[in-house]
C-alpha positions as CSV (number, residue, x, y, z in Angstrom):
1,M,74.2,38.5,12.3
2,E,74.0,40.2,8.9
3,T,76.9,42.1,8.0
4,L,76.1,45.6,9.1
5,K,77.3,48.4,6.1
6,F,77.0,52.7,7.2
7,S,77.7,55.8,4.9
8,V,79.8,58.4,6.9
9,K,78.3,61.0,4.3
10,L,76.4,63.5,6.4
11,K,72.5,63.5,4.9
12,S,71.6,67.0,4.2
13,V,68.8,68.6,2.6
14,P,68.4,71.8,0.7
15,V,66.0,74.3,2.2
16,I,64.7,77.8,1.0
17,I,63.7,81.0,3.2
18,E,61.9,83.8,1.5
19,D,62.5,86.9,3.4
20,N,59.7,90.1,4.1
21,A,60.8,91.8,0.5
22,D,59.8,88.2,-1.3
23,V,63.7,87.2,-2.3
24,E,64.0,83.4,-1.4
25,H,67.1,82.7,0.4
26,K,68.9,79.1,-0.1
27,F,70.1,76.9,2.8
28,T,71.7,73.9,3.6
29,M,70.3,71.4,6.7
30,K,72.9,68.8,7.6
31,E,72.9,65.9,9.5
32,L,74.6,66.2,13.2
33,T,78.2,64.5,13.2
34,G,78.4,62.6,16.7
35,K,80.4,65.1,18.5
36,E,77.5,68.0,17.3
37,R,74.4,65.8,18.6
38,A,76.8,65.3,21.7
39,V,77.0,69.4,22.1
40,Y,73.4,69.9,21.9
41,L,71.7,66.8,24.1
42,G,74.6,68.5,27.0
43,E,72.9,71.8,26.5
44,M,69.6,70.4,26.6
45,G,70.4,67.9,29.5
46,S,71.6,71.1,31.4
47,K,68.2,72.8,31.4
48,M,66.7,69.4,32.2
49,T,64.5,69.3,36.1
50,F,64.7,66.3,38.2
51,D,62.5,64.8,40.9
52,D,64.0,63.8,44.4
53,A,64.3,60.1,42.8
54,G,66.5,61.7,40.0
55,K,63.8,61.1,37.3
56,P,63.7,63.5,34.8
57,T,60.1,66.1,35.0
58,G,60.9,68.9,32.5
59,L,63.2,71.5,31.5
60,S,63.8,74.4,33.5
61,S,63.9,76.4,30.2
62,F,62.8,76.2,26.8
63,E,65.4,79.0,25.4
64,G,67.6,78.0,22.8
65,L,65.9,74.2,22.5
66,Q,65.2,75.2,18.5
67,S,67.5,77.1,17.6
68,G,70.4,75.4,19.7
69,L,70.1,72.4,17.3
70,L,69.0,74.8,13.6
71,A,72.3,76.5,14.7
72,L,74.0,73.5,14.6
73,C,72.7,72.3,11.5
74,L,71.4,74.9,8.9
75,F,74.2,76.5,6.5
76,D,73.3,79.2,4.6
77,E,74.5,79.6,0.8
78,N,78.1,80.7,1.9
79,E,77.9,77.6,4.0
80,K,78.3,79.4,7.4
81,P,75.8,78.1,10.3
82,V,73.4,80.3,10.7
83,E,73.5,82.4,13.9
84,K,71.2,81.6,17.0
85,D,69.7,85.3,16.6
86,V,68.7,85.3,13.1
87,L,66.9,81.9,13.8
88,E,65.1,83.2,17.2
89,S,63.8,86.1,14.4
90,Y,62.2,84.1,12.1
91,P,58.1,83.6,13.3
92,A,57.5,80.7,15.6
93,G,56.1,78.4,13.4
94,V,58.9,78.3,10.6
95,L,61.0,77.8,13.4
96,S,59.3,74.7,14.7
97,S,58.7,73.2,11.3
98,L,62.7,73.8,10.6
99,F,63.0,72.2,14.3
100,A,61.1,68.8,13.3
101,A,62.9,68.6,10.2
102,A,66.8,68.9,11.7
103,Q,65.3,66.1,14.9
104,E,64.7,63.9,11.7
105,L,67.7,64.4,10.0
106,S,69.8,63.6,12.7
107,G,67.8,60.9,14.4
108,L,66.6,63.0,17.3
109,T,63.0,62.1,16.7
110,A,61.1,59.5,19.7
111,A,60.7,57.3,16.3
112,A,63.9,57.7,15.6
113,Q,65.5,56.7,18.8
114,E,63.2,53.8,19.3
115,Q,63.9,52.4,15.6
116,A,67.7,52.4,17.0
117,K,66.9,50.6,20.0
118,N,64.6,47.8,17.7
119,D,68.3,47.7,15.2
């Protein structure tokens, strides 16, 4: 087996969100830590529904699905996490795009999980 090499530096990307007055606000989206990922997955797991055989069949609620992840990884200009209620006031398209980027950054996409299985 080859030597494995990793960095514990969290990945981050700049984000700019324009408000209704055309003012641009700078944010930073950061990769989740292991603990933050467990918190998010635990919250989502508690919303799952199961069939009689114990297989997951869906979610009982979509509330907080996107804002829950983003509240853990999106930070404002003062390095403070953006609150869920603020995130939930954003247009649905903006929230969905931010959510997709956050999933990708923290390896939560199906493709990233499949790649991890192959590594």
